[in-house]
C-alpha positions in Angstrom: -42.1 -34.6 -155.5 -39.1 -35.9 -157.4 -41.1 -38.9 -158.7 -44.1 -36.7 -159.5 -41.9 -34.4 -161.6 -40.5 -37.3 -163.5 -43.9 -38.8 -164.1 -45.5 -35.6 -165.5 -42.5 -34.6 -167.6 -42.5 -38.1 -169.3 -46.3 -37.8 -169.8 -45.9 -34.3 -171.2 -43.3 -35.7 -173.7 -45.9 -38.3 -174.8 -48.4 -35.4 -175.4 -45.8 -33.6 -177.6 -45.2 -36.8 -179.6 -48.9 -37.1 -180.3 -48.8 -33.7 -181.9 -45.6 -34.4 -183.6 -47.3 -37.3 -185.3 -49.6 -34.9 -187.1 -47.4 -31.9 -187.7 -48.9 -31.0 -191.0 -52.3 -30.3 -189.4 -51.5 -28.5 -186.2 -51.9 -24.8 -185.7 -48.8 -22.6 -185.7 -49.1 -18.9 -184.8 -46.5 -16.1 -184.4 -45.9 -14.4 -181.1 -43.7 -12.1 -183.0 -42.2 -12.0 -186.5 -39.6 -14.6 -185.6 -41.1 -16.3 -182.6 -43.7 -19.1 -183.1 -46.0 -21.1 -180.8 -48.0 -24.2 -181.7 -51.0 -26.1 -180.4 -48.5 -28.5 -179.0 -46.7 -25.9 -176.8 -50.1 -24.8 -175.3 -51.3 -28.4 -174.9 -48.1 -29.5 -173.1 -48.1 -26.5 -170.8 -51.8 -27.0 -170.0 -51.2 -30.6 -169.2 -48.4 -29.8 -166.8 -50.2 -27.0 -165.1 -53.3 -29.1 -164.6 -51.3 -31.9 -163.0 -49.4 -29.5 -160.8 -52.6 -27.7 -159.7 -54.2 -31.1 -158.8 -51.2 -32.2 -156.6 -50.0 -28.8 -155.3 -52.8 -26.2 -155.5 -50.9 -23.7 -153.4 -47.8 -23.7 -155.6 -47.0 -20.9 -158.0 -46.3 -21.6 -161.6 -44.5 -19.7 -164.4 -45.2 -21.0 -167.9 -43.7 -19.7 -171.1 -47.1 -19.5 -172.8 -49.5 -18.7 -170.0 -47.3 -16.5 -167.8 -47.5 -16.4 -164.0 -50.0 -18.3 -161.8 -49.8 -17.1 -158.2 -49.3 -19.4 -155.2 -48.9 -19.0 -151.4 -46.4 -21.7 -150.4 -43.0 -20.4 -151.5 -42.8 -23.1 -154.2 -42.8 -22.3 -157.9 -42.8 -24.5 -161.0 -41.0 -23.0 -164.0 -42.1 -24.5 -167.3 -40.9 -24.4 -170.9 -43.4 -26.8 -172.6 -41.4 -27.1 -175.8 -37.9 -25.6 -175.8 -37.0 -25.7 -179.4 -40.3 -25.1 -181.1 -38.8 -24.4 -184.5 -37.1 -27.8 -184.4 -40.3 -29.4 -183.2 -42.3 -27.9 -186.1 -39.7 -29.0 -188.6 -39.9 -32.6 -187.4 -36.4 -32.6 -185.9 -35.5 -34.4 -182.7 -33.8 -31.6 -180.8 -36.5 -30.2 -178.6 -37.3 -30.7 -175.0 -39.8 -30.3 -172.2 -38.1 -28.4 -169.4 -39.5 -28.1 -165.8 -37.8 -26.7 -162.7 -39.1 -26.6 -159.2 -38.0 -23.6 -157.1 -38.3 -23.2 -153.4 -38.0 -19.7 -151.9 -36.1 -18.5 -155.0 -33.7 -21.5 -155.1 -33.8 -24.2 -157.8 -34.2 -27.6 -156.1 -35.5 -30.0 -158.7 -35.1 -30.0 -162.5 -36.0 -32.2 -165.4 -35.3 -31.8 -169.1 -36.8 -34.5 -171.4 -36.1 -35.0 -175.1 -39.0 -37.2 -176.1 -37.8 -38.2 -179.6 -34.5 -39.3 -178.2 -36.1 -40.7 -175.0 -33.5 -38.9 -172.8 -34.5 -37.6 -169.4 -32.0 -35.4 -167.6 -32.8 -34.8 -163.9 -31.2 -33.2 -160.9 -32.0 -32.5 -157.3 -30.2 -29.8 -155.3 -27.2 -31.5 -153.6 -28.0 -34.8 -155.2 -26.1 -34.9 -158.5 -27.3 -35.0 -162.1 -28.6 -38.0 -164.1 -29.5 -39.1 -167.5 -32.2 -41.8 -167.6 -31.3 -42.6 -163.9 -27.5 -42.9 -164.5 -25.0 -40.3 -163.0 -23.5 -37.9 -165.6 -20.3 -35.9 -165.5 -18.6 -33.1 -167.4 -15.9 -33.4 -170.1 -12.3 -33.1 -169.0 -11.1 -31.1 -172.0 -8.9 -28.3 -170.8 -7.6 -26.9 -174.1 -10.0 -24.3 -175.5 -8.7 -24.8 -179.0 -9.9 -28.5 -178.9 -13.3 -27.7 -177.5 -16.7 -28.5 -178.9 -19.1 -25.7 -177.9 -22.8 -25.1 -178.2 -24.6 -21.8 -178.8 -27.9 -20.4 -180.0 -29.4 -17.3 -181.5 -32.5 -16.5 -179.5 -31.3 -12.9 -179.6 -32.0 -12.7 -183.3 -35.8 -13.0 -182.6 -35.7 -9.5 -181.1 -33.7 -7.8 -183.9 -31.2 -6.5 -181.3 -28.2 -4.6 -182.4 -26.2 -6.5 -179.8 -26.6 -10.1 -180.9 -24.7 -13.4 -181.0 -23.3 -13.1 -184.5 -20.4 -11.0 -183.3 -19.6 -13.3 -180.4 -19.9 -16.4 -182.6 -17.4 -14.9 -185.0 -15.0 -14.2 -182.2 -15.3 -17.7 -180.6 -15.4 -19.9 -183.6 -11.8 -19.5 -184.8 -10.5 -20.3 -181.4 -12.2 -23.6 -180.7 -12.5 -26.9 -182.6 -16.2 -26.7 -183.6 -19.8 -25.5 -182.7 -23.1 -27.3 -182.4 -26.4 -25.4 -182.6 -29.3 -27.7 -181.7 -32.0 -25.1 -181.0 -32.9 -26.0 -177.4 -30.9 -24.1 -174.7 -32.2 -26.6 -172.1 -30.7 -29.4 -174.0 -27.4 -27.5 -174.6 -27.0 -27.1 -170.8 -27.7 -30.8 -170.3 -25.1 -31.6 -173.0 -22.5 -29.6 -171.1 -23.6 -31.6 -167.9 -23.0 -35.0 -169.6 -19.8 -34.1 -171.5 -21.3 -34.0 -175.0 -20.1 -30.5 -175.4 -17.5 -28.6 -173.4 -19.3 -25.3 -173.0 -22.3 -23.2 -174.0 -23.1 -19.5 -174.3 -26.1 -17.5 -175.4 -27.9 -14.1 -175.1 -31.4 -13.0 -174.5 -32.9 -16.1 -172.9 -35.5 -16.3 -170.1 -35.7 -18.1 -166.8 -38.0 -20.8 -168.2 -35.4 -21.6 -171.0 -32.7 -22.2 -168.5 -33.9 -23.0 -165.0 -33.9 -26.8 -165.2 -30.8 -26.9 -167.3 -28.9 -24.6 -164.9 -29.6 -26.9 -162.0 -28.7 -30.0 -163.9 -25.4 -28.5 -165.1 -24.6 -27.2 -161.6 -25.2 -30.6 -160.1 -22.9 -32.1 -162.6 -20.2 -29.6 -161.5 -20.4 -27.1 -164.3 -19.3 -23.5 -163.9 -21.9 -20.8 -164.9 -21.5 -17.1 -165.2 -22.4 -14.1 -167.4 -20.1 -12.9 -170.1 -17.9 -11.0 -167.6 -17.5 -14.0 -165.3 -19.9 -12.7 -162.7 -22.9 -14.5 -161.3 -25.9 -14.8 -163.7 -28.7 -12.4 -162.7 -31.3 -12.1 -165.4 -30.4 -14.7 -168.0 -29.8 -12.1 -170.7 -26.3 -13.6 -171.1 -25.0 -17.0 -169.9 -21.9 -19.0 -170.1 -21.8 -22.6 -168.9 -18.7 -24.8 -169.2 -16.9 -27.8 -167.7 -15.0 -25.2 -165.6 -11.6 -26.1 -167.1 -12.1 -23.7 -170.1 -14.4 -21.3 -168.5 -11.9 -18.4 -168.0 -10.7 -18.8 -171.6 -14.3 -18.6 -173.1 -15.2 -15.7 -170.8 -12.1 -13.8 -171.9 -13.1 -14.1 -175.5 -16.8 -13.1 -174.8 -15.7 -10.1 -172.7 -13.3 -8.7 -175.2 -14.3 -5.3 -176.6 -16.0 -5.4 -179.9 
């Protein structure tokens, strides 16, 4: 199954690159005022679902664009066909194909592929985390004031009164710098390989994070909600190298 996951994610990346090569002519529609979907999102998801159904017809699937597909085996594939659609549409490199395999509610395999960068992050439960087949590890920065963090603003799509602007304004003065790439899956992988020291965001969904969570956990990252408790619904998440986790959670949990 691990080799099959790698194979289809790489092939899905090739599908996305085909559409990327003709961005000016592909259809872009709005799921909401601030949330877009393209032909490429649908084509990549359809490709992945087709391959999974061929190999594992009794497995359930959850796709961002097509929703739930029932299964009877206890296995479920969680797909975000293009995480970072805005970046994709604008011709930027920071988007990814994210696929996680879940068994009886537990994440057991994950892959996040950034096709333009040709970077494939993978993990297997209990087996470590890898980038293009090489083991990865977290940063060792333990001084919050020297940290490079990542975040995103998915919350802004929903026009929520509680959004990330307030948290951003609290965190930014107390760290070294911020990166905002536009793909939560890639942000989690960047924590896993030490490119950033931590990541936080609000109002995400399981398909945004499932593969990234497993990859980060297998690299040794610490993951919680803003209070430091276990993540339950992905409406808020903090992921760090562990050394600065308490400090970041302390800031995020402060009263506004």
